C-alpha positions as CSV (number, residue, x, y, z in Angstrom):
1,M,130.7,93.8,165.4
2,I,127.8,94.4,167.8
3,K,126.7,91.3,169.6
4,S,123.8,90.5,171.9
5,P,124.7,90.2,175.6
6,D,126.7,87.2,176.5
7,C,124.9,84.1,177.9
8,A,126.3,81.1,179.7
9,G,126.9,79.0,176.6
10,G,128.4,81.9,174.6
11,C,125.3,82.1,172.6
12,G,125.6,85.8,171.5
13,M,124.2,86.3,168.0
14,S,125.6,88.9,165.5
15,I,123.3,91.8,164.8
16,K,124.6,91.5,161.2
17,L,122.2,88.7,160.7
18,F,119.5,91.4,160.7
19,D,121.5,93.9,158.6
20,L,119.8,94.8,155.3
21,S,122.8,96.8,153.9
22,Q,123.2,96.1,150.2
23,K,119.6,95.0,150.0
24,V,116.9,96.6,147.9
25,A,113.3,96.4,149.3
26,A,110.0,97.5,147.7
27,I,107.1,98.0,150.1
28,T,103.5,98.4,148.7
29,G,101.1,100.7,150.6
30,S,104.1,102.5,152.2
31,G,102.9,106.0,151.8
32,R,101.2,105.8,155.2
33,G,100.5,103.7,158.3
34,I,102.1,100.3,158.7
35,G,103.7,100.4,155.3
36,R,105.5,103.7,156.0
37,A,106.7,102.4,159.4
38,I,108.1,99.2,157.7
39,A,109.8,101.3,155.0
40,R,111.4,103.6,157.5
41,G,112.5,100.6,159.6
42,M,114.0,98.8,156.7
43,A,115.9,101.9,155.6
44,A,117.2,102.2,159.2
45,A,118.5,98.6,158.9
46,G,120.4,99.6,155.8
47,A,118.1,98.8,152.9
48,K,117.5,100.9,149.8
49,V,113.8,101.3,149.8
50,V,111.1,101.8,147.2
51,I,108.0,103.5,148.5
52,A,105.2,102.1,146.3
53,D,101.7,103.5,146.8
54,I,98.6,104.3,144.9
55,D,98.8,107.8,146.4
56,A,101.8,109.3,144.6
57,A,101.9,112.3,146.9
58,S,102.1,110.3,150.1
59,A,104.7,108.1,148.5
60,R,106.9,111.1,147.7
61,V,106.5,112.5,151.2
62,S,107.5,109.1,152.7
63,A,110.5,108.8,150.4
64,A,111.6,112.3,151.1
65,E,111.6,111.7,154.9
66,I,113.7,108.6,154.4
67,E,116.2,110.4,152.2
68,Q,116.4,113.3,154.7
69,A,117.4,110.6,157.3
70,G,120.3,109.6,155.1
71,A,119.0,106.6,153.3
72,E,118.2,106.0,149.6
73,A,114.6,105.9,148.6
74,L,112.5,105.9,145.4
75,A,108.8,106.8,145.2
76,V,106.7,104.8,142.8
77,E,103.0,105.2,142.1
78,V,101.3,101.8,141.7
79,D,97.9,100.3,141.8
80,T,98.7,96.7,142.7
81,V,95.4,95.4,141.2
82,S,97.1,96.0,137.8
83,P,99.7,93.3,136.9
84,E,101.2,95.8,134.4
85,Q,101.7,98.4,137.1
86,C,103.3,95.9,139.4
87,T,105.7,94.9,136.7
88,R,106.6,98.6,136.1
89,M,107.1,99.0,139.8
90,V,109.7,96.2,139.8
91,D,111.3,97.4,136.6
92,S,111.6,100.9,138.1
93,T,113.2,99.4,141.2
94,V,115.8,97.5,139.1
95,E,116.5,100.5,136.9
96,R,117.3,102.6,139.9
97,F,119.0,100.2,142.2
98,G,120.1,97.3,140.0
99,R,118.1,94.5,141.7
100,I,115.3,93.7,144.0
101,D,115.9,91.6,147.1
102,V,112.8,92.1,149.2
103,M,109.2,92.6,148.3
104,V,106.8,93.5,151.1
105,C,103.2,93.1,150.0
106,N,101.3,95.4,152.3
107,A,98.8,97.6,150.5
108,A,95.3,96.8,151.8
109,V,91.7,98.2,152.0
110,D,88.6,97.3,153.9
111,V,85.0,98.0,154.5
112,I,83.5,97.2,157.9
113,K,80.0,96.1,157.2
114,P,77.7,93.1,158.0
115,A,77.9,90.4,155.3
116,V,74.2,90.8,154.3
117,E,74.9,94.5,153.6
118,L,78.1,94.1,151.7
119,A,77.7,95.1,148.0
120,E,79.3,93.1,145.2
121,A,81.4,96.1,144.2
122,E,82.8,96.4,147.8
123,W,83.6,92.6,147.9
124,D,85.4,92.9,144.5
125,W,87.4,96.0,145.6
126,I,88.6,94.4,148.9
127,V,89.5,91.0,147.4
128,D,91.1,92.6,144.4
129,V,93.4,94.8,146.5
130,D,94.0,92.5,149.4
131,L,94.5,89.2,147.5
132,K,95.0,89.7,143.8
133,G,97.2,92.8,144.5
134,Y,99.4,90.6,146.7
135,F,99.7,88.0,144.0
136,N,100.5,90.6,141.3
137,A,103.3,92.2,143.4
138,A,104.8,88.9,144.5
139,Q,104.7,87.5,141.0
140,A,106.4,90.6,139.5
141,A,109.1,90.5,142.1
142,A,109.6,86.7,141.9
143,R,110.3,86.8,138.2
144,R,113.3,89.0,139.0
145,M,114.3,87.1,142.1
146,L,114.3,83.8,140.4
147,A,116.5,85.2,137.7
148,Q,119.0,86.7,140.1
149,G,119.2,83.7,142.4
150,G,117.0,84.5,145.4
151,G,115.0,87.0,147.4
152,S,112.5,87.3,150.1
153,I,108.8,88.1,149.9
154,V,106.9,89.2,153.0
155,M,103.2,89.7,153.0
156,T,101.0,91.4,155.6
157,S,98.2,88.9,156.6
158,S,96.0,89.5,159.6
159,L,94.5,88.1,162.7
160,A,91.3,88.0,160.6
161,S,92.8,85.3,158.5
162,V,92.5,82.7,161.3
163,I,89.5,83.9,163.4
164,G,86.0,85.2,162.6
165,I,85.5,88.9,163.1
166,H,82.1,90.6,162.7
167,G,81.9,92.9,159.7
168,L,85.1,91.7,158.0
169,V,83.9,88.9,155.8
170,A,85.6,90.0,152.6
171,Y,88.8,91.2,154.3
172,A,89.0,87.9,156.3
173,A,88.4,85.8,153.2
174,A,91.1,87.7,151.3
175,K,93.6,87.5,154.2
176,G,92.9,83.7,154.5
177,G,93.8,83.6,150.8
178,V,97.0,85.4,151.5
179,N,98.1,82.7,154.0
180,Q,97.6,80.1,151.3
181,L,99.3,82.2,148.7
182,V,102.3,82.4,151.1
183,R,102.4,78.6,151.6
184,S,101.9,77.7,147.9
185,M,104.5,80.2,146.6
186,A,107.0,79.2,149.4
187,V,106.8,75.5,148.3
188,E,107.0,76.4,144.6
189,W,110.1,78.7,144.9
190,A,112.0,77.2,147.8
191,T,114.6,75.4,145.7
192,S,115.3,78.7,143.9
193,N,116.1,80.5,147.2
194,V,113.1,82.7,147.1
195,R,111.5,82.7,150.5
196,V,107.8,83.7,151.1
197,N,106.4,84.5,154.5
198,A,103.9,86.6,156.2
199,I,103.2,88.6,159.4
200,A,99.7,88.4,160.8
201,P,99.1,91.5,163.0
202,G,96.4,91.7,165.6
203,Y,94.5,94.9,166.3
204,C,96.8,97.9,165.4
205,E,96.7,101.6,165.8
206,N,96.3,102.0,162.1
207,I,93.3,102.7,159.8
208,M,93.2,101.2,156.3
209,V,91.8,102.9,153.3
210,G,88.0,102.4,153.4
211,A,87.9,101.2,157.0
212,E,86.2,103.0,159.9
213,S,88.0,103.3,163.2
214,T,86.8,101.2,166.2
215,H,88.8,103.5,168.5
216,A,85.7,105.8,168.9
217,D,83.6,102.9,170.2
218,P,84.5,102.4,173.9
219,V,82.7,99.1,174.1
220,K,84.5,97.6,171.1
221,E,87.8,99.1,172.2
222,Q,87.4,97.5,175.7
223,Q,86.6,94.1,174.1
224,I,89.8,94.3,172.0
225,R,91.9,95.1,175.1
226,T,90.2,92.4,177.1
227,F,90.8,89.7,174.6
228,T,94.4,90.7,173.8
229,P,96.6,89.4,176.6
230,M,98.9,92.3,176.3
231,G,95.9,94.6,176.9
232,R,96.5,97.1,174.1
233,R,96.7,97.5,170.3
234,C,100.0,97.2,168.6
235,K,101.9,100.2,167.2
236,P,102.8,100.1,163.5
237,E,106.5,100.3,164.6
238,E,106.1,97.0,166.4
239,L,105.7,95.2,163.1
240,V,109.0,96.4,161.8
241,G,111.2,93.9,163.6
242,P,109.2,90.9,162.5
243,V,109.3,92.0,158.9
244,I,113.1,92.7,159.1
245,F,113.6,89.3,160.6
246,L,111.7,87.5,157.7
247,A,113.5,89.7,155.1
248,S,116.9,89.1,156.5
249,E,119.5,86.4,156.6
250,A,118.4,85.7,160.2
251,A,115.4,83.8,158.6
252,S,117.4,82.1,155.8
253,Y,115.7,78.7,156.6
254,V,112.2,80.2,157.2
255,T,109.7,80.0,154.3
256,G,105.9,79.4,154.3
257,A,105.6,80.8,157.8
258,I,102.8,83.0,159.1
259,L,104.2,84.9,162.1
260,H,101.5,86.2,164.4
261,V,102.2,89.6,165.9
262,D,99.1,90.0,167.9
263,G,99.9,90.6,171.6
264,G,99.0,87.0,172.4
265,Y,95.5,87.1,170.9
266,T,95.7,83.8,169.1
267,A,97.3,82.1,172.2
268,M,94.0,82.5,174.0
């Protein structure tokens, strides 16, 4: 058994706490970006993973990469705005692997635009995917988890859920809703051993569907680096550990938490 380095009080902790062997995890929006990094990391931790994405081709590529690395993966096409498709995603997971232990609600979109210019259709699209889609995926997974005696749901929230950011009005509103979704579901399902938590990333080296990059604007980029104590954006791979923690037995008494992974931004 691998243990952490010894400390004076003999406080080494077994790495097995973070082991996802025998676990089945579905990750939405995992055909690219942060979701793909999370899926690869969970597979490396031992999980059987379901690559769920609205882009079937990218889901297949991501699943193939994981299988080539020696893990088990299933690609599923899903539009999380549809409750029926979310149910089919979970059904496909159970049909292939026999159960679902972890649901990572990660698929998200955005339009960076001043509030007075945001069209109703853009607002609806963002809130549908970034809030309703999370509810749909979590609800579908929870139905199975409640029946099987437990599970873990991890949602990707955002720094924008707790601070104001120019041009992100719909995204920020949706992510604030995600935080309350996490807390409400956590309270509702706690006695049934279904834990619900979220990570809230800061500025990442990742571009969502519909969003424009701020990397090309040197002024905005410098502002981001200035107001982030660690002085840089996070890499998608740096979100893997926090998600594995929340999904694993290491977080067995953690539910309703929003874990900020933002390089110290919210500590300012």
